[in-house]
C-alpha positions as CSV (number, residue, x, y, z in Angstrom):
1,M,179.8,32.3,-51.1
2,E,183.6,32.4,-52.5
3,R,185.7,35.6,-51.9
4,A,188.2,36.8,-54.6
5,V,191.8,36.5,-53.0
6,V,193.2,39.5,-55.0
7,I,195.9,40.9,-53.1
8,T,197.7,38.4,-51.5
9,R,198.4,36.6,-54.8
10,S,200.7,39.5,-56.2
11,P,204.5,38.6,-55.0
12,L,204.9,42.6,-55.4
13,N,202.2,43.3,-52.7
14,L,203.5,40.6,-50.4
15,G,206.9,42.1,-51.0
16,L,205.5,45.4,-49.7
17,L,203.9,44.1,-46.7
18,W,207.1,42.5,-46.0
19,L,208.8,45.8,-46.2
20,L,206.1,47.4,-43.9
21,T,207.0,45.1,-41.0
22,A,210.8,45.2,-42.2
23,I,210.7,49.3,-41.4
24,S,208.7,49.4,-38.3
25,S,211.6,49.7,-35.8
26,I,212.2,52.8,-37.1
27,V,210.5,55.1,-35.4
28,F,212.7,57.7,-33.4
29,F,210.5,60.3,-35.7
30,E,207.1,60.8,-36.5
31,P,205.4,60.7,-38.8
32,T,207.4,57.1,-39.0
33,P,208.5,55.4,-42.5
34,Y,206.1,52.7,-41.6
35,D,203.2,55.3,-40.9
36,I,203.9,56.9,-44.6
37,L,204.0,53.4,-46.2
38,G,201.3,51.9,-44.4
39,F,198.6,54.5,-45.0
40,T,200.2,54.6,-48.8
41,L,199.3,50.4,-48.9
42,L,195.7,51.2,-47.1
43,L,194.6,53.6,-49.6
44,L,196.0,51.3,-52.3
45,F,195.3,48.3,-51.6
46,F,191.2,49.0,-50.8
47,G,191.6,50.5,-54.2
48,L,192.8,47.4,-55.6
49,G,189.7,46.0,-54.3
50,L,190.5,44.7,-50.5
51,R,187.5,43.6,-49.0
52,L,186.1,44.1,-45.3
53,P,185.5,40.7,-43.9
54,T,182.2,39.7,-42.2
55,G,181.9,39.1,-38.7
56,L,184.1,42.9,-37.8
57,G,180.5,44.3,-37.0
58,T,180.7,44.0,-33.1
59,P,184.5,44.7,-32.5
60,V,184.4,47.5,-34.8
61,S,181.6,49.0,-33.2
62,L,182.7,48.7,-29.9
63,L,185.7,50.5,-31.0
64,G,183.9,52.9,-33.0
65,V,182.3,53.9,-29.4
66,Y,185.6,54.1,-28.2
67,I,186.8,56.7,-30.7
68,I,183.4,58.5,-30.3
69,T,183.3,59.1,-26.9
70,N,187.3,59.9,-26.8
71,A,186.5,63.0,-29.7
72,F,183.8,64.3,-28.0
73,A,185.4,64.3,-24.4
74,S,188.5,66.0,-26.7
75,A,186.0,68.7,-28.1
76,L,184.9,69.5,-24.8
77,A,188.5,69.6,-23.3
78,P,189.6,73.5,-22.2
79,D,192.6,72.7,-25.0
80,P,191.5,70.6,-27.5
81,V,193.8,71.2,-30.1
82,A,196.5,69.7,-27.9
83,S,193.8,66.5,-28.5
84,L,194.1,66.6,-32.4
85,R,197.4,65.0,-33.0
86,P,196.9,62.3,-30.7
87,L,193.5,61.9,-31.6
88,I,194.5,61.4,-35.4
89,I,197.0,59.0,-34.8
90,H,194.3,56.7,-32.8
91,F,191.8,57.1,-35.9
92,Y,194.9,55.8,-37.9
93,L,196.5,52.7,-35.8
94,L,192.5,51.4,-35.6
95,G,192.6,51.8,-39.5
96,N,195.8,50.0,-39.6
97,W,194.4,47.2,-37.5
98,I,191.3,46.8,-40.0
99,F,193.9,47.0,-43.1
100,F,196.0,44.1,-41.6
101,I,192.8,41.9,-40.7
102,C,191.8,42.4,-44.1
103,L,194.9,41.2,-45.4
104,I,195.2,37.9,-42.8
105,Y,191.7,37.1,-43.7
106,E,192.2,36.5,-47.6
107,N,195.2,33.9,-46.4
108,P,196.3,33.4,-42.8
109,A,198.9,31.3,-43.0
110,R,200.9,32.8,-46.1
111,V,200.3,36.8,-45.0
112,L,201.6,36.2,-41.4
113,K,204.1,34.5,-42.5
114,V,205.3,37.7,-44.5
115,L,204.3,39.9,-42.0
116,Y,206.4,38.1,-39.0
117,S,208.8,37.5,-41.5
118,G,209.7,41.5,-42.2
119,Y,208.9,42.0,-38.1
120,L,212.1,39.4,-37.3
121,F,214.3,41.9,-40.1
122,A,213.1,44.9,-38.3
123,A,214.1,43.4,-34.8
124,I,217.3,41.7,-36.0
125,I,218.2,45.4,-37.3
126,A,217.2,47.3,-34.0
127,V,219.1,44.6,-31.8
128,T,222.5,44.7,-33.8
129,L,222.1,48.7,-33.6
130,G,221.4,48.7,-29.9
131,I,224.2,45.8,-29.1
132,L,226.9,48.3,-31.4
133,G,225.6,51.7,-29.4
134,Y,225.8,49.7,-26.3
135,Y,229.4,48.3,-26.4
136,K,230.4,52.0,-27.9
137,L,231.2,50.4,-31.6
138,V,229.5,53.0,-34.0
139,P,229.4,56.6,-33.3
140,Y,226.5,58.8,-32.5
141,T,225.7,56.1,-29.6
142,E,223.9,58.8,-28.0
143,Q,221.1,58.2,-30.3
144,L,221.0,54.9,-29.5
145,I,221.4,54.5,-25.9
146,E,219.5,56.7,-22.8
147,Y,220.4,56.7,-19.2
148,G,222.8,52.9,-20.2
149,R,219.8,51.4,-21.5
150,V,219.4,50.4,-25.3
151,R,216.5,52.3,-27.2
152,S,218.2,51.7,-30.7
153,L,215.9,53.3,-33.4
154,F,213.0,54.2,-31.1
155,K,212.4,57.2,-29.0
156,D,212.5,54.9,-25.5
157,P,214.1,51.8,-24.3
158,N,210.5,51.2,-22.9
159,V,208.9,50.9,-25.9
160,Y,212.2,49.0,-27.7
161,G,212.1,46.5,-25.2
162,P,208.2,45.0,-25.6
163,F,208.6,45.4,-29.6
164,L,211.1,42.5,-29.7
165,V,209.3,40.3,-27.5
166,P,206.6,38.8,-30.0
167,V,208.8,38.3,-33.0
168,A,210.9,36.1,-30.1
169,L,207.8,34.2,-29.2
170,Y,207.3,33.6,-33.2
171,L,210.5,32.1,-33.3
172,V,209.8,29.6,-30.4
173,A,206.7,28.8,-32.6
174,R,208.4,28.1,-35.5
175,L,210.8,25.7,-33.5
176,E,208.0,23.3,-34.3
177,S,207.9,22.6,-37.7
178,A,211.9,23.6,-38.3
179,T,214.4,21.2,-39.7
180,H,217.3,20.6,-37.5
181,G,219.2,23.4,-39.1
182,E,216.9,25.8,-39.0
183,K,216.4,24.9,-35.2
184,F,219.9,26.2,-34.3
185,V,219.5,29.3,-36.3
186,F,216.2,30.1,-34.7
187,I,217.6,29.0,-31.0
188,G,220.3,31.3,-32.2
189,I,218.3,34.7,-33.0
190,F,216.1,34.0,-30.0
191,A,218.9,34.3,-27.9
192,F,220.0,37.6,-29.9
193,L,216.3,38.8,-29.3
194,T,216.5,38.3,-25.8
195,F,219.6,39.5,-25.1
196,G,218.4,42.9,-27.0
197,I,215.2,42.8,-24.2
198,L,217.8,42.6,-21.5
199,L,219.8,45.5,-22.4
200,S,216.5,48.0,-22.7
201,F,216.6,47.4,-18.8
202,S,213.4,47.7,-18.8
203,R,211.2,46.1,-16.2
204,G,208.0,46.0,-18.1
205,S,209.6,43.9,-20.9
206,W,210.9,42.0,-19.0
207,L,207.7,41.0,-17.5
208,N,205.7,40.6,-20.8
209,M,208.3,38.2,-21.9
210,A,208.2,35.9,-18.9
211,I,204.5,35.8,-18.9
212,A,204.5,35.3,-22.6
213,L,206.9,32.3,-22.5
214,V,205.5,30.6,-19.2
215,L,201.6,30.9,-21.2
216,Y,203.0,29.7,-24.5
217,A,205.0,26.7,-22.6
218,I,201.5,25.9,-20.5
219,L,199.1,26.3,-23.5
220,R,201.0,24.8,-26.1
221,P,200.9,20.8,-25.1
222,L,197.2,21.5,-23.8
223,I,196.0,22.7,-27.0
224,Q,197.7,19.8,-29.0
225,P,195.2,16.8,-29.5
226,S,197.7,14.1,-30.0
227,A,199.7,12.5,-26.8
228,R,202.8,11.9,-28.4
229,V,203.1,15.4,-29.8
230,R,202.2,16.8,-26.2
231,R,205.1,15.1,-25.0
232,R,207.7,16.0,-27.8
233,L,206.6,20.0,-27.1
234,M,207.0,19.5,-23.5
235,L,210.5,17.9,-24.5
236,Q,211.4,20.9,-26.5
237,T,210.4,23.7,-24.0
238,G,212.0,22.3,-21.6
239,V,215.3,22.2,-23.9
240,V,214.9,25.9,-24.8
241,A,213.8,27.2,-21.0
242,V,217.0,25.5,-19.8
243,F,219.0,27.0,-22.7
244,L,217.4,30.5,-21.8
245,A,218.5,30.1,-17.9
246,L,221.6,29.5,-19.1
247,F,222.2,32.0,-21.2
248,L,220.5,34.9,-19.4
249,G,222.6,33.4,-16.4
250,W,225.8,33.8,-18.4
251,V,224.9,37.2,-19.8
252,I,224.0,39.1,-16.4
253,N,227.2,37.6,-14.7
254,T,229.3,40.6,-16.1
255,D,229.7,43.5,-13.8
256,H,228.2,46.5,-15.7
257,I,224.8,44.4,-16.9
258,Q,224.2,42.8,-13.1
259,S,224.7,46.0,-11.4
260,M,222.1,47.6,-14.1
261,V,219.9,44.6,-13.6
262,E,220.0,45.1,-9.5
263,R,219.0,48.4,-10.2
264,R,216.4,48.3,-12.5
265,A,214.6,45.3,-10.7
266,K,213.8,47.5,-7.9
267,L,211.4,50.3,-7.5
268,Q,212.6,53.5,-9.0
269,Y,212.3,57.2,-7.4
270,Y,209.6,58.1,-10.1
271,D,207.4,55.5,-8.8
272,V,206.8,56.2,-5.3
273,Q,207.8,59.7,-5.3
274,A,205.1,61.6,-3.0
275,E,204.2,64.4,-5.8
276,G,204.1,63.5,-9.5
277,G,205.4,59.6,-9.1
278,R,203.9,56.8,-11.3
279,F,201.6,55.2,-8.5
280,S,200.4,59.0,-7.4
281,R,199.4,60.0,-10.5
282,Q,197.4,56.7,-11.3
283,L,195.5,57.5,-7.8
284,A,195.3,60.9,-9.0
285,V,193.6,59.6,-12.6
286,I,191.1,57.2,-10.7
287,K,189.8,60.3,-8.2
288,M,189.3,62.3,-11.0
289,A,187.2,59.8,-13.4
290,L,184.8,59.6,-10.2
291,V,184.4,62.8,-10.7
292,R,184.7,63.5,-15.1
293,P,182.3,60.3,-16.3
294,L,182.6,61.9,-20.2
295,G,186.7,62.3,-20.0
296,I,189.1,65.0,-20.3
297,G,189.6,64.2,-23.8
298,E,192.7,62.5,-26.0
299,G,196.2,63.3,-24.9
300,Q,194.9,65.7,-22.2
301,S,196.3,63.4,-19.4
302,R,199.5,64.5,-19.9
303,L,199.0,68.4,-19.9
304,R,200.6,70.5,-17.0
305,H,197.0,71.3,-15.5
306,N,196.2,67.7,-15.3
307,F,198.6,65.4,-14.2
308,G,201.8,66.6,-16.3
309,K,202.8,63.1,-17.5
310,E,201.2,60.0,-18.6
311,P,199.3,57.7,-15.9
312,H,201.5,55.0,-17.2
313,N,198.6,52.3,-17.4
314,I,196.6,52.2,-20.4
315,F,193.3,51.3,-18.7
316,L,193.4,54.4,-16.4
317,Q,194.5,56.5,-19.6
318,V,191.6,55.3,-21.7
319,L,188.9,55.6,-18.6
320,I,190.4,59.3,-17.9
321,E,190.7,60.4,-21.4
322,S,187.2,58.6,-23.0
323,G,184.8,58.5,-19.7
324,W,183.3,55.5,-18.5
325,I,181.1,54.8,-21.7
326,G,184.4,55.1,-23.6
327,A,186.2,52.8,-21.4
328,L,183.7,50.1,-20.9
329,A,183.5,49.6,-25.0
330,F,187.6,49.4,-25.1
331,Y,187.7,47.0,-22.0
332,S,184.8,45.1,-23.6
333,F,187.0,45.2,-26.8
334,L,189.9,43.6,-25.4
335,V,187.7,40.8,-23.0
336,L,185.9,40.1,-26.5
337,T,189.1,39.6,-28.6
338,L,191.0,37.6,-25.7
339,V,187.7,35.1,-25.2
340,K,187.2,34.3,-28.9
341,A,191.0,33.9,-29.4
342,F,191.1,31.6,-26.5
343,K,188.2,29.3,-28.2
344,F,190.3,29.6,-31.5
345,L,193.4,28.2,-29.8
346,F,192.0,24.6,-30.0
347,Q,190.9,25.0,-33.8
348,P,194.0,22.7,-35.3
349,S,195.3,24.4,-38.7
350,T,199.0,25.1,-39.8
351,I,199.0,28.5,-38.0
352,Q,198.0,27.1,-34.4
353,A,201.7,27.6,-33.1
354,V,201.9,31.0,-34.6
355,Y,198.7,32.0,-33.4
356,L,199.1,31.1,-30.0
357,A,202.4,33.1,-29.9
358,S,200.3,36.1,-31.2
359,F,197.6,35.5,-28.1
360,V,200.0,35.2,-25.3
361,C,202.1,38.1,-26.4
362,V,199.0,40.2,-26.5
363,I,198.3,39.1,-22.8
364,G,201.9,39.7,-21.8
365,L,201.6,43.1,-23.3
366,L,198.3,44.0,-21.4
367,V,199.5,42.9,-18.4
368,Q,202.6,45.6,-19.3
369,S,200.1,48.2,-19.9
370,L,199.1,48.4,-16.1
371,F,202.4,50.0,-15.9
372,I,202.5,52.2,-19.2
373,D,200.6,53.5,-21.6
374,S,200.9,51.0,-24.8
375,A,197.7,52.7,-26.9
376,H,199.9,54.3,-29.8
377,W,202.2,51.1,-30.0
378,R,202.1,50.1,-33.6
379,H,202.9,46.4,-33.2
380,L,199.5,46.1,-30.5
381,Y,197.4,46.6,-33.5
382,L,199.3,43.9,-35.6
383,L,198.7,41.3,-32.9
384,L,195.3,42.0,-32.7
385,A,194.9,41.7,-36.3
386,A,197.0,38.5,-36.2
387,L,194.2,37.3,-33.5
388,W,190.7,38.5,-35.8
389,G,191.7,37.9,-39.2
390,P,192.2,33.7,-38.5
391,M,189.2,33.6,-36.7
392,L,187.2,35.8,-39.2
393,A,188.7,33.6,-42.1
394,W,187.5,30.3,-40.5
395,K,184.0,31.0,-40.6
396,T,183.9,31.2,-44.5
397,D,183.0,27.8,-45.8
398,V,185.6,28.6,-48.4
399,M,188.6,29.0,-46.0
400,N,187.2,26.3,-43.9
401,H,187.5,23.8,-46.6
402,W,191.1,24.9,-47.8
403,W,192.3,25.0,-44.2
404,A,190.7,21.9,-42.9
405,N,192.2,20.1,-46.0
406,E,195.5,21.5,-45.6
407,A,195.8,21.1,-41.8
408,A,194.9,17.6,-42.1
409,A,198.1,16.8,-44.9
410,N,200.3,18.7,-42.3
411,M,199.3,18.1,-38.4
412,P,201.4,15.2,-37.5
413,T,199.2,12.2,-36.0
414,D,200.1,9.9,-32.8
415,D,201.8,7.7,-35.4
416,E,203.6,10.0,-37.1
417,A,205.0,11.9,-34.2
């Protein structure tokens, strides 16, 4: 049965969505402008008739189990009040995930373009301010820099750096359909964002970026059925790789950046210190999880009577705070998402390259999450929605017909390539 596409037909609504992601890099205080506008749009658009797509039952049920077990563990915690704020944030972010899915479901190509366009604007602003602060070209540089590392309008360089990775991969995906003039612009912005990631001196974001780029380079030719287009994509990937290597080699060859990169590339004191280090805390989490199957509650791991700081591992944090059942539900949701998204990669469409960029960024982010807690990162839920929205839209006959026709008209054949 045909669905009414209401929200994404309005230029005003699309403009508000663009604005939402365009302000997503202003997160040095909470609630952020993104949170306020996002919650407002969620209420407004659902009030205007935004619909929940069919097919969300399993993932929502898994996340529902995760949230319920989390809330139950929080209620039993010695300090349940400390769990209230992070629990509310978790509810909001999961609501944001559903909200973005509903919007993307209405018109995947159009909505993803608007959301990523605003995201790109936010990233450019963040990197610009970060570079100006790093070279002390603006006042109040202490607000933009932390211990010689760029954090821009974020609270932490380790969040600022990963925030830039998805939009950098988006530019790589856009190169395929860009004109010659646009290619130079996209490569220039890509280099600019890469420099911003470098100046975060975040080892996790470097790893995240490397994994995403390598996976994109491997998977993009594999999911393209045309042999001639595959060769063109491999050549394009090679050109981007050589450019990136030369650019990074030139940038790193400055004394201050080179010394900082060398220092950050090594294990830090807070990684390996015997008491309270990152790895010692993770071992303590595993030991406590074995005797606390119901979990200790949302946000409780950072309290002094538990560990004093987060375990810096989202998977262990979910395990200790939500318990075994909650962790199993959360892990199952991630596995389900990646398996279904990987299968969908091979479905020809006008957004195949952008979809792949979102997919590899989720993998890169999850690998980075072995060393950091990313459960409250806003762009994680946008990326997960970018995977689920098109998948669910494809299942409907109306979208299948529309998308197949558009894909056939836009996907190059062997003769055209």
